[in-house]
Backbone as ProteinMPNN parsed JSONL, in Angstrom:
{"seq_chain_A": "MLALIDPPMAPTSFIIIAIDGGAASGKSSSSKILADRFNLLHVDTGSFYRHITYELLRMGVAHTDLPAINAALATLVFTTRLNGRSAQMLIGGKPAGSEIRGQNVNEHVSHYAAIPEVRHALLGYQRGLVDVAKAHAFRGLVMEGRDIGSVIFPDADFRFFLHADPAERAKRRANEGQTDSIAERDRIDSSRKASPLTCPTGAISIDTTSLPLAQVVEQAATLIAGKIG", "coords_chain_A": {"N_chain_A": [[88.15, 71.089, 117.651], [90.381, 73.444, 116.45], [89.083, 76.346, 114.772], [89.668, 77.415, 111.384], [90.959, 80.462, 110.781], [90.824, 83.092, 108.526], [93.981, 85.11, 108.356], [94.964, 88.262, 109.282], [95.505, 90.833, 106.947], [98.48, 91.594, 104.968], [99.845, 95.058, 106.207], [100.502, 96.468, 104.036], [99.323, 95.504, 102.028], [97.044, 96.047, 99.248], [93.415, 96.671, 99.14], [90.202, 95.445, 98.192], [86.917, 96.625, 98.009], [83.609, 95.727, 97.144], [80.329, 96.551, 96.77], [77.47, 96.365, 96.32], [73.796, 96.723, 95.521], [70.344, 97.798, 94.791], [68.858, 100.971, 93.682], [68.481, 103.687, 95.969], [69.481, 101.756, 97.929], [71.307, 102.504, 100.445], [74.099, 102.129, 99.441], [75.661, 104.029, 98.12], [75.933, 106.412, 100.308], [77.135, 104.798, 102.096], [79.492, 103.615, 100.904], [81.218, 106.201, 100.693], [81.687, 107.178, 103.117], [83.246, 104.732, 104.058], [85.326, 104.946, 102.357], [86.498, 107.292, 103.151], [87.001, 106.538, 105.73], [89.007, 104.626, 105.714], [90.888, 105.315, 103.958], [90.566, 105.1, 101.005], [89.775, 104.65, 97.45], [86.779, 105.996, 95.905], [84.801, 104.515, 94.123], [81.614, 105.187, 91.875], [80.067, 103.462, 90.069], [77.174, 103.656, 89.034], [77.266, 106.626, 88.27], [78.638, 106.28, 85.998], [77.053, 104.88, 84.289], [74.986, 106.555, 84.138], [76.229, 108.59, 82.981], [76.839, 107.798, 80.292], [74.205, 107.154, 79.389], [73.329, 109.811, 79.031], [74.986, 111.018, 77.145], [74.291, 109.07, 75.273], [71.701, 109.845, 74.76], [71.92, 112.363, 74.13], [73.138, 112.127, 71.696], [71.18, 110.993, 70.292], [70.623, 108.612, 70.085], [68.512, 105.664, 70.452], [67.587, 103.378, 72.697], [66.863, 101.186, 71.684], [68.101, 100.384, 69.616], [70.575, 98.859, 68.439], [73.106, 98.796, 66.391], [73.393, 101.549, 65.929], [74.396, 102.234, 68.694], [76.381, 100.767, 69.334], [78.254, 101.987, 67.389], [78.218, 104.469, 68.181], [79.359, 104.173, 70.851], [81.795, 103.155, 69.893], [82.933, 105.807, 69.676], [83.42, 106.971, 71.79], [85.503, 108.005, 74.279], [87.361, 107.2, 77.277], [88.306, 108.616, 80.443], [89.896, 109.428, 83.542], [89.483, 111.575, 86.369], [90.617, 113.039, 89.546], [88.338, 113.531, 92.37], [88.194, 114.722, 94.94], [88.143, 112.125, 96.972], [86.961, 110.57, 95.539], [86.474, 108.807, 92.288], [85.782, 110.165, 89.076], [84.52, 109.932, 85.88], [85.58, 110.954, 82.766], [84.099, 111.858, 79.701], [85.209, 112.096, 76.354], [87.049, 113.917, 77.585], [85.063, 115.717, 79.121], [83.688, 116.29, 82.167], [80.949, 114.72, 83.96], [77.676, 116.428, 84.397], [75.057, 118.027, 86.382], [73.061, 117.077, 84.911], [73.106, 114.493, 84.645], [71.574, 113.387, 86.525], [69.136, 113.968, 86.067], [65.457, 113.892, 85.44], [64.897, 112.902, 82.897], [67.493, 110.968, 82.313], [66.835, 109.621, 84.469], [64.826, 107.842, 83.754], [65.818, 106.425, 81.827], [68.019, 105.117, 81.992], [68.621, 102.743, 83.374], [67.525, 101.14, 80.912], [69.635, 101.253, 79.136], [72.1, 100.289, 80.535], [71.168, 98.086, 80.545], [72.096, 96.603, 78.362], [74.324, 94.622, 77.079], [76.471, 95.235, 75.366], [76.969, 97.96, 76.081], [77.776, 97.496, 79.078], [79.828, 95.894, 78.585], [81.858, 97.828, 77.492], [82.509, 99.087, 79.731], [83.486, 97.657, 81.002], [86.388, 97.064, 81.294], [87.502, 99.597, 81.698], [86.569, 99.942, 84.294], [87.803, 98.101, 85.79], [90.503, 98.695, 85.401], [90.936, 101.172, 87.411], [91.702, 100.562, 89.847], [94.484, 100.554, 89.227], [94.538, 103.159, 89.1], [94.108, 103.964, 91.506], [95.964, 103.026, 92.94], [97.96, 104.284, 92.02], [97.744, 106.615, 93.206], [98.179, 106.404, 95.61], [96.333, 105.503, 97.449], [94.919, 103.097, 100.079], [93.406, 101.211, 99.039], [90.436, 100.247, 97.318], [86.815, 101.174, 97.105], [84.15, 100.053, 95.423], [81.298, 100.967, 94.253], [77.834, 99.467, 93.102], [75.727, 97.533, 90.651], [76.85, 95.258, 90.059], [79.551, 94.78, 90.908], [80.381, 92.623, 92.96], [79.777, 90.384, 91.675], [80.726, 90.304, 88.969], [82.653, 92.496, 88.121], [84.527, 92.765, 90.118], [84.763, 89.738, 91.328], [86.341, 88.4, 93.045], [86.701, 90.392, 95.117], [88.128, 91.336, 97.982], [86.594, 92.18, 99.831], [82.997, 91.656, 99.946], [79.846, 93.169, 99.759], [76.263, 93.414, 100.122], [73.653, 95.678, 99.952], [70.312, 95.927, 100.844], [67.007, 96.765, 101.181], [63.497, 97.734, 101.897], [61.031, 97.922, 99.4], [59.239, 100.261, 99.65], [60.51, 101.978, 101.463], [62.798, 102.523, 100.37], [62.068, 103.954, 98.233], [60.964, 106.169, 99.577], [63.185, 107.173, 100.507], [64.273, 108.229, 98.146], [62.516, 110.062, 97.417], [62.991, 111.718, 99.257], [65.603, 112.627, 98.162], [64.615, 114.236, 96.037], [64.375, 112.713, 93.764], [62.802, 110.917, 91.001], [62.284, 108.511, 89.604], [61.206, 105.559, 89.264], [61.31, 103.091, 91.515], [60.571, 100.253, 91.812], [60.33, 99.606, 89.059], [62.753, 100.017, 88.021], [63.978, 98.194, 89.403], [62.892, 95.715, 88.415], [63.866, 95.941, 85.833], [66.601, 95.769, 86.071], [67.358, 93.833, 87.516], [66.254, 91.284, 86.2], [67.671, 91.393, 83.506], [69.738, 90.161, 80.949], [72.599, 90.694, 80.885], [74.993, 90.561, 83.054], [72.884, 90.815, 85.827], [71.263, 92.465, 88.649], [71.827, 91.389, 91.885], [72.302, 89.101, 94.651], [75.597, 88.362, 95.283], [76.995, 85.149, 95.312], [78.175, 84.057, 98.608], [78.742, 86.894, 99.317], [78.273, 89.592, 102.124], [75.195, 89.806, 102.877], [73.425, 92.78, 104.11], [70.474, 94.311, 105.591], [69.02, 97.522, 105.036], [66.83, 98.384, 105.451], [65.606, 99.36, 107.904], [67.925, 100.284, 109.79], [69.915, 102.852, 110.792], [72.315, 105.003, 109.015], [74.733, 105.065, 110.074], [74.947, 102.404, 111.409], [74.721, 100.843, 109.568], [77.334, 101.14, 108.317], [79.037, 100.821, 110.299], [78.906, 97.932, 110.834], [80.018, 96.969, 108.355], [82.658, 98.096, 108.214], [83.639, 97.456, 110.595], [83.894, 94.222, 109.765], [85.841, 94.972, 108.108], [87.953, 96.24, 109.403], [88.642, 94.168, 110.967], [89.919, 92.385, 109.271], [92.018, 93.539, 108.268], [93.603, 94.295, 110.035]], "CA_chain_A": [[88.89, 71.302, 116.597], [90.297, 74.743, 116.044], [88.509, 76.548, 113.623], [90.634, 77.929, 110.822], [90.482, 82.007, 110.605], [91.971, 84.129, 107.677], [95.021, 85.788, 109.0], [94.895, 89.701, 108.963], [95.86, 91.117, 105.551], [99.779, 92.938, 105.772], [99.058, 96.344, 106.447], [101.006, 97.284, 102.79], [98.222, 94.949, 100.788], [95.741, 96.692, 98.591], [91.999, 95.994, 99.362], [89.035, 96.133, 96.999], [85.58, 96.269, 98.531], [82.405, 95.85, 96.298], [79.607, 96.886, 97.607], [75.808, 96.148, 95.546], [72.259, 96.834, 95.647], [69.485, 98.552, 94.193], [68.835, 102.321, 94.014], [68.492, 104.008, 97.566], [69.699, 100.876, 99.419], [72.379, 103.3, 101.06], [75.425, 102.027, 98.888], [76.663, 105.41, 97.923], [76.318, 106.863, 101.377], [78.082, 103.906, 102.98], [81.011, 103.537, 100.245], [81.628, 107.368, 100.826], [81.98, 106.808, 104.368], [84.041, 103.717, 103.991], [86.28, 105.465, 101.835], [87.168, 108.387, 104.068], [87.775, 105.885, 107.037], [90.308, 103.64, 105.445], [91.796, 105.97, 102.806], [90.089, 104.29, 99.436], [89.641, 105.317, 96.222], [85.555, 105.626, 95.828], [83.83, 104.709, 92.655], [80.227, 105.134, 91.945], [79.761, 102.975, 88.721], [76.079, 104.034, 88.195], [77.086, 107.794, 87.598], [79.408, 106.083, 85.082], [75.953, 104.546, 83.154], [74.324, 107.593, 84.075], [76.808, 109.537, 81.757], [77.152, 107.488, 79.121], [73.294, 107.325, 78.836], [72.991, 111.225, 78.882], [75.631, 111.034, 76.075], [73.755, 108.62, 74.014], [70.376, 110.616, 74.525], [72.285, 113.619, 73.733], [73.114, 111.883, 70.163], [70.007, 110.924, 69.631], [70.78, 107.106, 70.056], [67.759, 104.971, 71.326], [68.45, 102.177, 73.382], [66.431, 100.046, 70.897], [69.112, 100.409, 68.155], [72.244, 98.429, 68.964], [73.931, 99.217, 65.526], [73.655, 102.852, 66.529], [74.671, 102.35, 70.11], [77.811, 100.085, 68.945], [78.94, 103.02, 66.61], [78.54, 105.488, 69.339], [80.542, 103.438, 71.8], [83.383, 103.243, 69.942], [83.611, 107.217, 69.512], [83.564, 107.732, 73.461], [86.786, 107.972, 74.783], [86.904, 107.382, 78.832], [89.361, 108.983, 81.346], [89.341, 109.747, 84.648], [89.808, 112.532, 87.478], [89.908, 112.926, 91.087], [87.02, 114.777, 92.947], [88.48, 114.384, 96.538], [88.725, 110.978, 97.273], [86.088, 109.947, 94.529], [86.98, 108.763, 90.67], [85.225, 110.793, 88.15], [84.87, 109.512, 84.831], [85.609, 112.18, 81.668], [84.279, 111.251, 78.292], [85.704, 112.912, 75.549], [87.576, 114.774, 78.322], [84.336, 116.333, 80.029], [82.749, 115.521, 83.164], [79.138, 114.695, 84.05], [76.775, 117.561, 85.084], [74.016, 117.756, 87.52], [71.909, 116.703, 84.263], [72.628, 113.054, 84.542], [70.656, 113.195, 87.85], [67.967, 114.657, 85.738], [64.501, 112.8, 85.16], [65.23, 112.101, 81.489], [68.452, 110.168, 82.57], [66.464, 108.84, 85.383], [63.91, 107.163, 82.773], [66.48, 105.717, 80.537], [69.306, 104.506, 82.317], [68.088, 101.232, 83.184], [67.401, 100.682, 79.545], [70.708, 101.56, 78.592], [72.793, 99.676, 81.329], [70.891, 96.517, 80.535], [72.623, 96.315, 77.245], [75.46, 93.988, 77.127], [77.602, 96.178, 74.816], [77.384, 98.871, 77.102], [78.116, 97.218, 80.337], [81.225, 95.571, 78.026], [82.459, 98.952, 77.019], [82.702, 99.987, 80.723], [84.315, 96.453, 81.945], [87.819, 97.062, 81.363], [87.671, 100.83, 82.353], [86.21, 100.066, 85.887], [88.828, 97.047, 86.898], [91.434, 99.575, 85.777], [90.598, 102.015, 88.324], [92.828, 99.772, 90.342], [95.948, 101.05, 88.897], [94.44, 104.767, 89.418], [94.202, 104.014, 93.134], [97.142, 102.435, 93.45], [98.813, 105.424, 91.261], [97.442, 108.172, 93.955], [98.534, 105.809, 96.904], [94.965, 104.826, 98.165], [94.924, 102.049, 100.674], [92.433, 100.546, 98.657], [89.133, 100.776, 96.422], [85.636, 101.024, 96.957], [83.411, 100.51, 94.196], [79.561, 100.487, 94.56], [77.371, 99.383, 91.756], [75.001, 96.546, 91.013], [77.471, 93.739, 89.396], [80.557, 94.871, 91.486], [80.752, 91.731, 93.329], [79.474, 89.301, 90.795], [81.253, 90.499, 87.45], [83.755, 93.396, 87.985], [85.528, 92.102, 91.29], [84.494, 88.737, 91.895], [87.468, 88.156, 93.821], [87.167, 91.232, 96.036], [88.702, 90.899, 99.704], [85.031, 92.155, 100.805], [81.699, 92.301, 99.089], [78.755, 93.619, 100.63], [75.263, 93.383, 99.081], [72.662, 96.253, 100.649], [69.131, 95.939, 100.38], [65.879, 97.453, 101.848], [62.226, 97.43, 101.615], [60.946, 98.938, 98.521], [58.51, 101.461, 99.854], [61.413, 102.467, 102.256], [63.924, 103.174, 99.155], [61.089, 104.863, 97.316], [61.045, 107.423, 100.518], [64.744, 107.63, 100.493], [64.439, 108.693, 96.453], [61.644, 111.154, 97.288], [63.79, 112.949, 99.719], [66.469, 113.127, 97.746], [64.503, 114.819, 94.82], [64.626, 111.982, 92.435], [61.695, 110.822, 90.659], [62.531, 107.497, 89.014], [60.491, 104.375, 89.939], [62.207, 101.918, 92.371], [59.964, 99.24, 91.411], [60.441, 99.409, 87.516], [64.552, 99.916, 88.019], [64.428, 96.754, 90.272], [62.676, 94.7, 87.536], [64.85, 96.035, 84.849], [68.106, 95.601, 86.802], [67.286, 92.054, 88.003], [65.917, 90.554, 84.988], [68.348, 91.747, 82.266], [70.475, 88.966, 80.286], [73.576, 90.856, 81.142], [75.088, 91.178, 84.789], [71.846, 91.171, 86.432], [71.772, 92.446, 89.938], [71.825, 89.955, 92.401], [73.183, 89.37, 95.782], [76.77, 87.507, 94.901], [77.151, 83.933, 96.476], [79.32, 84.488, 99.478], [78.744, 88.496, 99.76], [77.498, 89.475, 103.076], [73.836, 90.666, 102.628], [73.08, 93.702, 105.231], [69.299, 94.845, 105.532], [69.303, 98.629, 105.544], [65.184, 99.255, 105.868], [65.396, 100.295, 109.635], [69.177, 100.716, 110.19], [70.596, 104.078, 110.523], [73.44, 104.903, 108.088], [75.949, 104.804, 110.846], [75.171, 101.303, 111.975], [75.23, 99.752, 108.183], [78.827, 101.485, 108.047], [79.827, 100.042, 111.49], [78.897, 96.466, 110.471], [80.837, 96.764, 107.346], [83.818, 98.832, 108.805], [84.223, 96.461, 111.724], [84.597, 93.172, 109.328], [87.19, 95.354, 107.272], [89.242, 96.443, 110.313], [89.049, 93.003, 111.56], [90.718, 91.326, 108.324], [93.079, 94.302, 107.394], [94.666, 94.648, 110.891]], "C_chain_A": [[88.811, 72.663, 116.752], [89.806, 75.042, 114.677], [89.198, 77.981, 112.731], [90.274, 79.636, 110.252], [91.741, 82.651, 109.82], [92.813, 84.828, 108.47], [94.521, 87.385, 108.548], [95.78, 90.013, 107.701], [97.344, 92.199, 106.402], [99.292, 94.163, 105.403], [99.488, 97.144, 105.06], [100.015, 96.66, 101.462], [97.138, 95.717, 100.439], [94.417, 95.838, 98.781], [91.283, 96.542, 98.3], [88.047, 95.701, 97.663], [84.766, 96.418, 97.459], [81.143, 95.961, 97.279], [78.244, 96.97, 96.337], [74.948, 96.326, 96.139], [71.426, 97.914, 94.898], [69.556, 100.166, 94.695], [67.922, 102.566, 95.628], [68.383, 103.046, 98.663], [70.746, 101.315, 100.392], [73.784, 102.647, 100.806], [76.469, 103.183, 98.897], [77.362, 106.076, 99.165], [77.506, 105.999, 102.237], [79.532, 103.757, 102.587], [81.763, 104.865, 100.585], [82.459, 107.396, 102.141], [83.264, 105.842, 104.692], [85.498, 104.217, 103.427], [87.518, 106.552, 102.495], [87.798, 107.546, 105.653], [88.808, 105.023, 106.568], [90.915, 103.862, 104.115], [91.737, 105.36, 101.526], [89.74, 105.295, 98.789], [87.926, 104.976, 96.338], [84.91, 105.692, 94.218], [82.706, 104.275, 92.683], [80.013, 104.898, 90.242], [78.203, 103.556, 88.182], [76.199, 105.551, 87.996], [77.689, 107.426, 86.273], [78.168, 105.752, 83.833], [74.86, 105.602, 83.091], [74.783, 108.771, 82.889], [76.502, 108.916, 80.645], [75.615, 107.12, 78.582], [73.05, 108.753, 78.588], [74.068, 111.41, 77.741], [74.513, 110.334, 75.111], [72.256, 109.008, 73.634], [70.864, 111.564, 73.599], [72.429, 113.652, 71.848], [72.096, 111.342, 69.47], [69.942, 109.624, 69.332], [69.681, 106.318, 71.008], [68.086, 103.752, 71.505], [67.747, 101.012, 72.677], [67.536, 99.642, 69.87], [70.442, 100.343, 68.253], [72.62, 98.997, 67.924], [74.325, 100.453, 65.914], [74.306, 103.181, 67.612], [76.148, 101.817, 70.079], [78.731, 101.046, 68.285], [79.068, 104.323, 67.271], [79.615, 105.491, 70.242], [81.744, 103.592, 71.617], [83.824, 104.368, 69.527], [83.739, 107.878, 70.828], [85.151, 106.886, 73.949], [86.624, 108.418, 76.539], [88.354, 107.392, 79.555], [88.935, 109.274, 82.803], [90.229, 110.818, 85.435], [89.549, 112.473, 88.452], [89.162, 113.92, 91.358], [87.081, 114.118, 94.427], [88.963, 113.036, 96.631], [87.801, 109.861, 96.054], [86.656, 110.128, 92.845], [85.687, 109.352, 90.248], [85.471, 110.483, 86.957], [84.749, 110.922, 83.645], [85.219, 111.219, 80.613], [84.393, 112.378, 77.441], [86.296, 113.99, 76.487], [86.844, 116.076, 79.076], [83.686, 115.513, 80.89], [81.408, 115.739, 83.089], [78.858, 115.922, 84.646], [75.748, 117.235, 85.892], [72.994, 116.856, 86.477], [72.033, 115.184, 84.298], [71.712, 112.403, 85.965], [68.886, 113.745, 87.442], [66.807, 113.221, 85.313], [64.945, 111.997, 84.057], [66.18, 110.79, 81.444], [67.729, 109.127, 83.529], [65.673, 107.32, 84.506], [64.574, 106.22, 81.967], [67.523, 104.809, 81.005], [69.31, 102.982, 82.669], [68.195, 100.516, 82.201], [68.708, 100.219, 78.735], [71.801, 100.496, 79.201], [72.377, 98.198, 80.936], [71.489, 95.771, 79.193], [73.789, 95.878, 77.186], [76.848, 94.679, 76.462], [77.802, 97.331, 75.962], [78.054, 98.589, 78.429], [79.523, 96.589, 79.528], [82.101, 96.784, 77.958], [82.655, 99.505, 78.365], [83.8, 98.814, 81.584], [85.829, 97.022, 82.426], [88.114, 98.643, 82.31], [87.544, 100.559, 84.045], [87.305, 99.183, 86.718], [90.062, 98.089, 86.692], [91.475, 100.745, 86.191], [91.801, 101.429, 89.51], [94.079, 100.171, 90.704], [95.663, 102.305, 89.386], [94.776, 104.849, 90.867], [95.557, 103.796, 93.437], [98.279, 104.005, 92.924], [98.837, 106.478, 92.409], [97.534, 107.51, 95.203], [97.329, 105.773, 97.909], [95.703, 103.416, 98.778], [94.107, 100.81, 99.967], [91.23, 100.941, 97.671], [87.922, 100.33, 96.79], [84.741, 101.108, 96.024], [82.072, 99.803, 94.58], [78.939, 100.529, 92.935], [75.934, 98.101, 91.642], [75.674, 95.027, 90.432], [78.607, 94.157, 90.015], [81.024, 93.478, 91.876], [80.761, 90.442, 92.651], [80.431, 89.303, 89.688], [82.784, 91.377, 87.792], [84.996, 92.971, 88.883], [85.2, 91.355, 91.64], [85.265, 87.998, 93.069], [87.782, 88.989, 94.985], [87.574, 90.718, 97.145], [87.262, 91.059, 100.307], [83.81, 92.442, 99.99], [80.409, 92.13, 100.197], [77.402, 93.707, 99.907], [74.059, 94.125, 100.131], [71.315, 96.097, 99.924], [67.94, 96.643, 101.185], [64.206, 97.47, 101.402], [61.848, 98.341, 100.477], [60.36, 100.219, 98.707], [59.688, 102.378, 100.548], [62.502, 103.351, 101.154], [62.918, 104.147, 98.433], [60.981, 106.365, 98.33], [62.239, 107.982, 100.294], [64.781, 108.268, 99.12], [63.846, 109.945, 96.447], [62.133, 112.306, 97.879], [64.886, 113.654, 99.526], [66.077, 114.082, 96.648], [64.352, 113.899, 93.603], [63.297, 111.443, 92.389], [61.235, 109.568, 90.072], [61.692, 106.483, 90.07], [61.305, 103.262, 90.383], [61.807, 100.647, 91.921], [60.299, 98.638, 89.636], [62.077, 99.162, 87.077], [64.646, 98.598, 88.344], [64.241, 95.725, 89.174], [63.672, 94.944, 86.452], [66.187, 95.548, 85.226], [67.967, 94.384, 87.006], [66.803, 91.172, 87.213], [66.925, 90.548, 83.76], [69.133, 90.586, 82.142], [72.078, 89.468, 80.921], [73.912, 91.511, 82.668], [73.915, 91.545, 85.391], [71.863, 91.694, 88.048], [71.004, 91.447, 90.57], [72.987, 90.021, 93.358], [74.418, 88.041, 95.655], [76.718, 86.237, 95.997], [78.463, 84.39, 97.26], [79.193, 86.088, 99.82], [77.733, 88.432, 101.129], [76.536, 90.624, 102.676], [73.52, 91.761, 104.292], [71.631, 94.165, 104.548], [69.098, 96.428, 105.867], [67.849, 99.166, 105.901], [65.46, 99.994, 107.149], [66.7, 100.458, 110.267], [69.571, 101.991, 110.192], [71.958, 104.032, 109.677], [74.697, 104.404, 108.823], [76.261, 103.48, 111.196], [75.295, 100.102, 110.69], [76.605, 100.122, 108.13], [79.333, 100.619, 109.079], [79.66, 98.447, 111.06], [79.885, 96.366, 109.329], [82.184, 97.091, 107.807], [84.506, 97.67, 109.828], [84.863, 95.218, 110.979], [85.755, 93.722, 108.59], [88.051, 95.369, 108.514], [89.578, 95.291, 111.088], [90.017, 92.085, 110.586], [91.759, 92.247, 107.955], [94.061, 94.62, 108.648], [94.655, 96.163, 111.283]], "O_chain_A": [[87.773, 73.247, 117.061], [89.973, 74.341, 113.679], [89.262, 79.141, 113.14], [89.409, 79.881, 109.411], [92.933, 82.76, 110.103], [92.261, 85.242, 109.489], [93.79, 87.593, 107.579], [96.798, 89.339, 107.539], [97.452, 92.917, 107.395], [98.49, 94.369, 104.492], [99.01, 98.258, 104.846], [99.941, 97.117, 100.321], [96.311, 96.05, 101.289], [94.34, 94.62, 98.621], [91.471, 97.578, 97.662], [88.037, 94.521, 98.011], [85.127, 97.294, 96.673], [81.094, 95.471, 98.407], [78.344, 97.845, 95.477], [75.011, 96.171, 97.358], [72.011, 98.892, 94.433], [70.098, 100.569, 95.725], [67.066, 101.871, 96.176], [67.757, 103.1, 99.722], [71.099, 100.465, 101.209], [74.593, 102.575, 101.731], [77.585, 103.293, 99.405], [78.561, 106.309, 99.32], [78.478, 106.453, 102.84], [80.506, 103.744, 103.34], [82.97, 104.729, 100.78], [83.672, 107.6, 102.197], [84.15, 106.177, 105.478], [86.576, 103.935, 103.95], [88.744, 106.618, 102.409], [88.722, 107.891, 106.391], [89.601, 104.741, 107.466], [91.337, 103.006, 103.338], [92.783, 105.091, 100.937], [89.462, 106.437, 99.158], [87.613, 103.872, 96.784], [84.663, 106.634, 93.465], [82.429, 103.233, 93.276], [79.853, 105.771, 89.389], [78.075, 103.871, 86.999], [75.168, 105.994, 87.489], [77.36, 108.146, 85.33], [78.255, 106.218, 82.698], [73.983, 105.609, 82.228], [74.089, 109.517, 82.197], [75.786, 109.562, 79.879], [75.572, 106.776, 77.401], [72.32, 108.846, 77.601], [73.766, 112.51, 77.277], [73.917, 111.006, 74.27], [71.676, 108.674, 72.601], [70.409, 111.672, 72.461], [72.107, 114.51, 71.026], [72.072, 111.214, 68.246], [69.257, 109.305, 68.36], [69.884, 106.301, 72.222], [68.736, 103.065, 70.717], [68.024, 99.875, 73.058], [67.655, 98.493, 69.445], [71.284, 101.24, 68.202], [72.609, 100.197, 68.198], [75.498, 100.614, 66.253], [74.829, 104.294, 67.683], [77.027, 102.378, 70.733], [79.93, 100.984, 68.554], [79.915, 105.157, 66.953], [80.485, 106.338, 70.444], [82.627, 103.943, 72.4], [84.939, 104.384, 69.005], [84.078, 109.049, 70.999], [85.606, 105.742, 73.937], [86.079, 109.412, 77.019], [89.267, 106.581, 79.401], [87.757, 109.338, 83.154], [91.436, 110.951, 85.232], [88.464, 111.99, 88.775], [89.198, 115.016, 90.798], [86.318, 113.294, 94.932], [90.144, 112.794, 96.383], [88.023, 108.668, 95.846], [87.093, 111.147, 92.309], [84.643, 109.145, 90.866], [86.645, 110.655, 86.629], [83.863, 111.769, 83.763], [85.709, 110.097, 80.486], [83.834, 113.453, 77.658], [85.999, 115.129, 76.127], [87.421, 117.074, 79.509], [83.215, 114.401, 80.654], [80.792, 116.585, 82.442], [79.69, 116.48, 85.361], [75.555, 116.038, 86.104], [72.215, 116.042, 86.973], [71.022, 114.564, 83.967], [71.359, 111.253, 86.224], [67.883, 113.86, 88.146], [67.097, 112.063, 85.016], [65.286, 110.815, 84.096], [65.892, 109.781, 80.8], [67.973, 107.925, 83.423], [65.951, 106.132, 84.665], [63.972, 105.279, 81.449], [67.828, 103.798, 80.372], [70.076, 102.18, 82.134], [68.768, 99.428, 82.236], [68.856, 99.251, 77.989], [72.403, 99.826, 78.362], [73.169, 97.259, 81.01], [71.369, 94.56, 79.005], [74.614, 96.79, 77.237], [77.979, 94.645, 76.946], [78.844, 97.43, 76.61], [78.858, 99.409, 78.873], [80.515, 97.0, 80.13], [83.214, 96.636, 78.463], [83.063, 100.662, 78.264], [84.616, 99.052, 82.474], [86.243, 97.305, 83.55], [88.782, 98.734, 83.34], [88.369, 100.964, 84.865], [87.644, 99.382, 87.884], [90.674, 98.39, 87.716], [92.031, 101.566, 85.461], [92.724, 102.166, 89.857], [94.66, 100.209, 91.789], [96.502, 102.734, 90.177], [95.575, 105.652, 91.351], [96.167, 104.498, 94.243], [99.182, 104.504, 93.596], [99.845, 107.165, 92.572], [96.882, 108.085, 96.074], [97.483, 106.025, 99.104], [96.648, 102.804, 98.282], [94.201, 99.639, 100.337], [91.207, 102.111, 97.29], [87.783, 99.109, 96.853], [84.422, 102.246, 95.679], [81.805, 98.677, 94.999], [79.289, 101.205, 91.967], [75.245, 97.902, 92.642], [75.081, 93.949, 90.405], [79.329, 93.555, 89.221], [81.991, 93.033, 91.257], [81.55, 89.538, 92.926], [80.983, 88.227, 89.455], [83.878, 90.823, 87.681], [86.158, 92.86, 88.493], [84.982, 91.623, 92.822], [84.786, 87.165, 93.838], [88.696, 88.726, 95.766], [87.361, 89.518, 97.315], [86.794, 90.259, 101.118], [83.715, 93.514, 99.392], [80.151, 91.305, 101.074], [77.565, 94.227, 98.803], [73.537, 93.432, 101.004], [71.182, 96.125, 98.701], [68.455, 97.221, 102.142], [63.981, 97.066, 100.261], [62.28, 99.493, 100.509], [60.782, 101.208, 98.108], [59.771, 103.539, 100.146], [62.845, 104.532, 101.217], [63.362, 105.255, 98.13], [60.93, 107.482, 97.815], [62.374, 109.148, 99.923], [65.687, 109.101, 99.124], [64.291, 110.872, 95.77], [61.98, 113.465, 97.495], [65.286, 114.674, 100.088], [66.981, 114.791, 96.204], [64.21, 114.397, 92.487], [62.602, 111.407, 93.404], [60.026, 109.37, 89.956], [61.576, 106.598, 91.29], [61.933, 102.568, 89.584], [62.711, 99.869, 91.614], [60.442, 97.481, 89.243], [62.532, 98.442, 86.189], [65.333, 97.837, 87.661], [65.148, 94.935, 88.913], [64.374, 93.969, 86.183], [66.78, 94.833, 84.417], [68.828, 93.747, 86.399], [66.96, 90.021, 87.622], [66.888, 89.552, 83.038], [69.283, 89.915, 83.163], [72.743, 88.569, 81.435], [73.409, 92.471, 83.253], [73.818, 92.762, 85.545], [72.72, 91.094, 88.698], [70.008, 90.834, 90.185], [74.082, 90.569, 93.235], [74.104, 86.881, 95.923], [76.467, 86.33, 97.198], [79.475, 84.908, 96.786], [79.743, 86.376, 100.883], [76.793, 87.656, 101.305], [76.762, 91.781, 102.323], [73.449, 91.248, 105.409], [71.509, 94.368, 103.34], [69.004, 96.655, 107.073], [67.684, 100.209, 106.534], [65.495, 101.222, 107.23], [66.623, 100.82, 111.441], [69.518, 102.323, 109.008], [72.633, 103.003, 109.707], [75.504, 103.584, 108.386], [77.434, 103.134, 111.337], [75.747, 98.959, 110.746], [77.259, 99.133, 107.798], [80.058, 99.68, 108.752], [80.737, 97.851, 111.043], [80.694, 95.453, 109.498], [82.947, 96.127, 107.75], [85.635, 97.184, 109.766], [86.033, 94.931, 111.234], [86.701, 92.953, 108.417], [88.882, 94.468, 108.631], [90.584, 95.267, 111.797], [90.753, 91.209, 111.042], [92.574, 91.726, 107.193], [95.163, 95.125, 108.433], [95.526, 96.615, 112.027]]}, "name": "protein", "num_of_chains": 1, "seq": "MLALIDPPMAPTSFIIIAIDGGAASGKSSSSKILADRFNLLHVDTGSFYRHITYELLRMGVAHTDLPAINAALATLVFTTRLNGRSAQMLIGGKPAGSEIRGQNVNEHVSHYAAIPEVRHALLGYQRGLVDVAKAHAFRGLVMEGRDIGSVIFPDADFRFFLHADPAERAKRRANEGQTDSIAERDRIDSSRKASPLTCPTGAISIDTTSLPLAQVVEQAATLIAGKIG"}
């Protein structure tokens, strides 16, 4: 009996690639390289939640004060500008600075990102980046995060889930100069009620613990190239 094989995509078809995983699993580096290789708009959704976290902290809104969070979210206007191949979210017309990678945001981002109202506020914006990619003649979009293949684009053409040993990920974070707790972020991200971090059913799981970045990229790129022709 002949096996059924999905035919290659038409050369003009727009592709969506979802890459999920915890902190320091390799999703950002892999996504950027794939964006360059296949002419894709790169979207780092983690930076969106960091930017919102920074704004809410700046406004003095605690993650435990839901009425204040809802009031604050109602005032935030999200727009986009391109930074090379990457989509950069602006809030109130202003881009995020290096402060979204600081210790204060590191310590709080998982708490704010676990709030359903915060995630809902970004849902439409994230999906709308497909239109941004098409408007700028990108071949497709590669979006990285923690719920891309499960919630944002469950029907993406390609869905990958990257994971690695916690000790290795903590080492990578330290090498980046980051001080957030890998274990604590995993606990919050995986146990939250809204869009928990999980490997989506049917996604391709890649263990990056001992794989060089180039091999991680090649695993994904080979599958993508084989489908799109």
